[in-house]
TIVO-2410 file (N, C-alpha, C; in nm, 3 decimals):
# residues 85
REC num residu      c1      c2      c3 atome chaine
REC   1      M  -2.601  -0.619   1.663     N      A
REC   1      M  -2.493  -0.630   1.570    CA      A
REC   1      M  -2.485  -0.509   1.481     C      A
REC   2      W  -2.599  -0.454   1.434     N      A
REC   2      W  -2.600  -0.343   1.343    CA      A
REC   2      W  -2.535  -0.220   1.409     C      A
REC   3      W  -2.561  -0.200   1.547     N      A
REC   3      W  -2.506  -0.098   1.617    CA      A
REC   3      W  -2.356  -0.109   1.619     C      A
REC   4      D  -2.299  -0.228   1.636     N      A
REC   4      D  -2.159  -0.243   1.641    CA      A
REC   4      D  -2.094  -0.201   1.512     C      A
REC   5      Q  -2.160  -0.236   1.402     N      A
REC   5      Q  -2.098  -0.199   1.272    CA      A
REC   5      Q  -2.100  -0.045   1.254     C      A
REC   6      H  -2.215   0.011   1.292     N      A
REC   6      H  -2.225   0.162   1.278    CA      A
REC   6      H  -2.119   0.228   1.364     C      A
REC   7      A  -2.105   0.186   1.481     N      A
REC   7      A  -2.009   0.248   1.577    CA      A
REC   7      A  -1.859   0.227   1.515     C      A
REC   8      E  -1.838   0.108   1.463     N      A
REC   8      E  -1.709   0.081   1.405    CA      A
REC   8      E  -1.680   0.174   1.286     C      A
REC   9      Q  -1.780   0.194   1.204     N      A
REC   9      Q  -1.772   0.281   1.089    CA      A
REC   9      Q  -1.745   0.424   1.128     C      A
REC  10      D  -1.817   0.471   1.235     N      A
REC  10      D  -1.792   0.605   1.285    CA      A
REC  10      D  -1.656   0.621   1.332     C      A
REC  11      L  -1.602   0.525   1.407     N      A
REC  11      L  -1.468   0.539   1.462    CA      A
REC  11      L  -1.361   0.527   1.354     C      A
REC  12      S  -1.390   0.445   1.250     N      A
REC  12      S  -1.298   0.438   1.136    CA      A
REC  12      S  -1.284   0.568   1.062     C      A
REC  13      H  -1.399   0.640   1.045     N      A
REC  13      H  -1.404   0.768   0.982    CA      A
REC  13      H  -1.324   0.864   1.074     C      A
REC  14      I  -1.347   0.863   1.202     N      A
REC  14      I  -1.275   0.953   1.293    CA      A
REC  14      I  -1.129   0.927   1.293     C      A
REC  15      Q  -1.095   0.799   1.284     N      A
REC  15      Q  -0.957   0.759   1.286    CA      A
REC  15      Q  -0.884   0.819   1.155     C      A
REC  16      A  -0.951   0.821   1.044     N      A
REC  16      A  -0.893   0.884   0.925    CA      A
REC  16      A  -0.869   1.028   0.945     C      A
REC  17      A  -0.962   1.103   1.013     N      A
REC  17      A  -0.950   1.241   1.038    CA      A
REC  17      A  -0.835   1.262   1.131     C      A
REC  18      V  -0.821   1.180   1.239     N      A
REC  18      V  -0.712   1.195   1.334    CA      A
REC  18      V  -0.577   1.177   1.251     C      A
REC  19      C  -0.565   1.088   1.162     N      A
REC  19      C  -0.444   1.064   1.084    CA      A
REC  19      C  -0.409   1.193   1.011     C      A
REC  20      Q  -0.513   1.256   0.956     N      A
REC  20      Q  -0.488   1.380   0.879    CA      A
REC  20      Q  -0.431   1.490   0.977     C      A
REC  21      L  -0.491   1.503   1.096     N      A
REC  21      L  -0.440   1.594   1.193    CA      A
REC  21      L  -0.300   1.572   1.239     C      A
REC  22      E  -0.269   1.439   1.258     N      A
REC  22      E  -0.135   1.395   1.286    CA      A
REC  22      E  -0.035   1.433   1.182     C      A
REC  23      R  -0.071   1.419   1.057     N      A
REC  23      R   0.018   1.453   0.944    CA      A
REC  23      R   0.052   1.600   0.943     C      A
REC  24      L  -0.053   1.677   0.982     N      A
REC  24      L  -0.035   1.827   0.988    CA      A
REC  24      L   0.068   1.859   1.098     C      A
REC  25      G   0.071   1.785   1.205     N      A
REC  25      G   0.162   1.814   1.314    CA      A
REC  25      G   0.165   1.945   1.365     C      A
REC  26      N   0.290   2.008   1.364     N      A
REC  26      N   0.302   2.144   1.409    CA      A
REC  26      N   0.234   2.249   1.326     C      A
REC  27      R   0.196   2.217   1.205     N      A
REC  27      R   0.131   2.311   1.122    CA      A
REC  27      R  -0.017   2.315   1.151     C      A
REC  28      L  -0.070   2.239   1.245     N      A
REC  28      L  -0.208   2.240   1.269    CA      A
REC  28      L  -0.270   2.376   1.304     C      A
REC  29      G  -0.189   2.459   1.370     N      A
REC  29      G  -0.243   2.591   1.400    CA      A
REC  29      G  -0.234   2.691   1.290     C      A
REC  30      T  -0.169   2.655   1.182     N      A
REC  30      T  -0.151   2.744   1.070    CA      A
REC  30      T  -0.251   2.725   0.957     C      A
REC  31      V  -0.325   2.612   0.960     N      A
REC  31      V  -0.424   2.585   0.854    CA      A
REC  31      V  -0.553   2.657   0.874     C      A
REC  32      E  -0.632   2.678   0.770     N      A
REC  32      E  -0.760   2.743   0.778    CA      A
REC  32      E  -0.847   2.672   0.882     C      A
REC  33      V  -0.901   2.746   0.975     N      A
REC  33      V  -0.982   2.693   1.086    CA      A
REC  33      V  -1.122   2.641   1.029     C      A
REC  34      S  -1.147   2.518   1.065     N      A
REC  34      S  -1.284   2.468   1.036    CA      A
REC  34      S  -1.309   2.361   1.143     C      A
REC  35      A  -1.436   2.324   1.153     N      A
REC  35      A  -1.466   2.226   1.259    CA      A
REC  35      A  -1.385   2.101   1.239     C      A
REC  36      V  -1.365   2.048   1.121     N      A
REC  36      V  -1.294   1.929   1.104    CA      A
REC  36      V  -1.141   1.938   1.133     C      A
REC  37      M  -1.093   2.056   1.147     N      A
REC  37      M  -0.953   2.074   1.174    CA      A
REC  37      M  -0.929   2.101   1.325     C      A
REC  38      N  -1.040   2.100   1.403     N      A
REC  38      N  -1.038   2.122   1.549    CA      A
REC  38      N  -1.038   1.987   1.619     C      A
REC  39      P  -0.933   1.958   1.698     N      A
REC  39      P  -0.935   1.822   1.771    CA      A
REC  39      P  -1.053   1.818   1.866     C      A
REC  40      E  -1.103   1.927   1.919     N      A
REC  40      E  -1.209   1.912   2.009    CA      A
REC  40      E  -1.338   1.860   1.940     C      A
REC  41      Y  -1.354   1.894   1.818     N      A
REC  41      Y  -1.468   1.840   1.741    CA      A
REC  41      Y  -1.464   1.685   1.738     C      A
REC  42      W  -1.345   1.640   1.706     N      A
REC  42      W  -1.330   1.490   1.704    CA      A
REC  42      W  -1.344   1.425   1.842     C      A
REC  43      R  -1.293   1.490   1.953     N      A
REC  43      R  -1.316   1.437   2.083    CA      A
REC  43      R  -1.460   1.428   2.113     C      A
REC  44      T  -1.543   1.534   2.073     N      A
REC  44      T  -1.687   1.523   2.096    CA      A
REC  44      T  -1.748   1.407   2.024     C      A
REC  45      R  -1.708   1.389   1.895     N      A
REC  45      R  -1.762   1.280   1.812    CA      A
REC  45      R  -1.727   1.143   1.878     C      A
REC  46      I  -1.604   1.127   1.922     N      A
REC  46      I  -1.560   1.004   1.993    CA      A
REC  46      I  -1.646   0.979   2.115     C      A
REC  47      R  -1.660   1.080   2.196     N      A
REC  47      R  -1.736   1.068   2.317    CA      A
REC  47      R  -1.882   1.026   2.294     C      A
REC  48      E  -1.942   1.078   2.183     N      A
REC  48      E  -2.079   1.052   2.147    CA      A
REC  48      E  -2.090   0.897   2.111     C      A
REC  49      V  -1.992   0.847   2.039     N      A
REC  49      V  -1.992   0.708   2.006    CA      A
REC  49      V  -1.977   0.614   2.127     C      A
REC  50      M  -1.885   0.650   2.213     N      A
REC  50      M  -1.864   0.585   2.335    CA      A
REC  50      M  -1.977   0.592   2.440     C      A
REC  51      A  -2.059   0.693   2.423     N      A
REC  51      A  -2.166   0.712   2.532    CA      A
REC  51      A  -2.294   0.641   2.489     C      A
REC  52      R  -2.300   0.583   2.371     N      A
REC  52      R  -2.419   0.517   2.324    CA      A
REC  52      R  -2.441   0.401   2.418     C      A
REC  53      P  -2.576   0.356   2.433     N      A
REC  53      P  -2.604   0.243   2.516    CA      A
REC  53      P  -2.550   0.115   2.458     C      A
REC  54      D  -2.511   0.032   2.548     N      A
REC  54      D  -2.460  -0.100   2.517    CA      A
REC  54      D  -2.341  -0.099   2.423     C      A
REC  55      V  -2.256   0.004   2.440     N      A
REC  55      V  -2.137   0.009   2.349    CA      A
REC  55      V  -2.050  -0.105   2.394     C      A
REC  56      P  -1.995  -0.183   2.295     N      A
REC  56      P  -1.909  -0.292   2.324    CA      A
REC  56      P  -1.771  -0.239   2.380     C      A
REC  57      P  -1.709  -0.320   2.464     N      A
REC  57      P  -1.578  -0.275   2.516    CA      A
REC  57      P  -1.478  -0.247   2.410     C      A
REC  58      R  -1.476  -0.327   2.298     N      A
REC  58      R  -1.374  -0.294   2.198    CA      A
REC  58      R  -1.394  -0.162   2.133     C      A
REC  59      I  -1.515  -0.113   2.130     N      A
REC  59      I  -1.541   0.023   2.075    CA      A
REC  59      I  -1.487   0.125   2.174     C      A
REC  60      V  -1.513   0.102   2.303     N      A
REC  60      V  -1.463   0.198   2.404    CA      A
REC  60      V  -1.310   0.203   2.397     C      A
REC  61      Q  -1.246   0.085   2.391     N      A
REC  61      Q  -1.099   0.083   2.375    CA      A
REC  61      Q  -1.051   0.161   2.256     C      A
REC  62      K  -1.112   0.139   2.146     N      A
REC  62      K  -1.068   0.211   2.021    CA      A
REC  62      K  -1.095   0.363   2.042     C      A
REC  63      G  -1.210   0.401   2.099     N      A
REC  63      G  -1.232   0.542   2.127    CA      A
REC  63      G  -1.125   0.602   2.223     C      A
REC  64      L  -1.093   0.529   2.326     N      A
REC  64      L  -0.990   0.577   2.417    CA      A
REC  64      L  -0.855   0.596   2.349     C      A
REC  65      A  -0.820   0.501   2.256     N      A
REC  65      A  -0.694   0.513   2.189    CA      A
REC  65      A  -0.692   0.639   2.097     C      A
REC  66      L  -0.810   0.657   2.033     N      A
REC  66      L  -0.816   0.782   1.953    CA      A
REC  66      L  -0.809   0.911   2.032     C      A
REC  67      L  -0.869   0.912   2.155     N      A
REC  67      L  -0.858   1.027   2.237    CA      A
REC  67      L  -0.712   1.051   2.281     C      A
REC  68      A  -0.642   0.942   2.311     N      A
REC  68      A  -0.497   0.958   2.341    CA      A
REC  68      A  -0.420   1.011   2.227     C      A
REC  69      R  -0.451   0.972   2.107     N      A
REC  69      R  -0.382   1.024   1.989    CA      A
REC  69      R  -0.403   1.174   1.974     C      A
REC  70      L  -0.530   1.213   1.995     N      A
REC  70      L  -0.561   1.353   1.981    CA      A
REC  70      L  -0.478   1.434   2.096     C      A
REC  71      D  -0.467   1.375   2.216     N      A
REC  71      D  -0.394   1.440   2.324    CA      A
REC  71      D  -0.249   1.459   2.282     C      A
REC  72      R  -0.193   1.379   2.197     N      A
REC  72      R  -0.054   1.391   2.160    CA      A
REC  72      R  -0.031   1.488   2.040     C      A
REC  73      L  -0.132   1.545   1.986     N      A
REC  73      L  -0.120   1.644   1.881    CA      A
REC  73      L  -0.045   1.769   1.939     C      A
REC  74      P   0.052   1.824   1.869     N      A
REC  74      P   0.117   1.946   1.907    CA      A
REC  74      P   0.015   2.064   1.928     C      A
REC  75      G   0.021   2.120   2.045     N      A
REC  75      G  -0.065   2.235   2.072    CA      A
REC  75      G  -0.207   2.201   2.100     C      A
REC  76      A  -0.248   2.082   2.093     N      A
REC  76      A  -0.388   2.049   2.125    CA      A
REC  76      A  -0.415   2.031   2.269     C      A
REC  77      P  -0.520   2.086   2.327     N      A
REC  77      P  -0.542   2.070   2.467    CA      A
REC  77      P  -0.568   1.924   2.501     C      A
REC  78      R  -0.537   1.878   2.616     N      A
REC  78      R  -0.561   1.736   2.653    CA      A
REC  78      R  -0.702   1.715   2.681     C      A
REC  79      T  -0.746   1.585   2.672     N      A
REC  79      T  -0.876   1.541   2.696    CA      A
REC  79      T  -0.905   1.561   2.844     C      A
REC  80      E  -1.014   1.629   2.882     N      A
REC  80      E  -1.054   1.644   3.022    CA      A
REC  80      E  -1.131   1.527   3.063     C      A
REC  81      G  -1.130   1.497   3.189     N      A
REC  81      G  -1.203   1.393   3.246    CA      A
REC  81      G  -1.159   1.255   3.189     C      A
REC  82      R  -1.030   1.236   3.176     N      A
REC  82      R  -0.978   1.110   3.119    CA      A
REC  82      R  -1.020   0.985   3.201     C      A
REC  83      D  -1.041   1.009   3.334     N      A
REC  83      D  -1.086   0.896   3.411    CA      A
REC  83      D  -1.224   0.843   3.375     C      A
REC  84      E  -1.310   0.943   3.325     N      A
REC  84      E  -1.438   0.905   3.283    CA      A
REC  84      E  -1.435   0.850   3.136     C      A
REC  85      W  -1.343   0.899   3.050     N      A
REC  85      W  -1.314   0.843   2.920    CA      A
REC  85      W  -1.183   0.879   2.888     C      A
***
């Protein structure tokens, strides 16, 4: 149960960051570059959560939804290996 709560907290934090990136929209490429402004950074974080042992299906589904949102960002490269995640 502890693991579920930790994974849920991680994805909630990531979701907030994705919301910020979505708000930036087309301006994403014009802001100061840092790791947290890079969609690939968040994809990596999401994959790390999803790859943990015994991850509940609801966490995987939430992770996949966040990856899809990142894919829709203007100018952001799409998630590779979507069949795997």
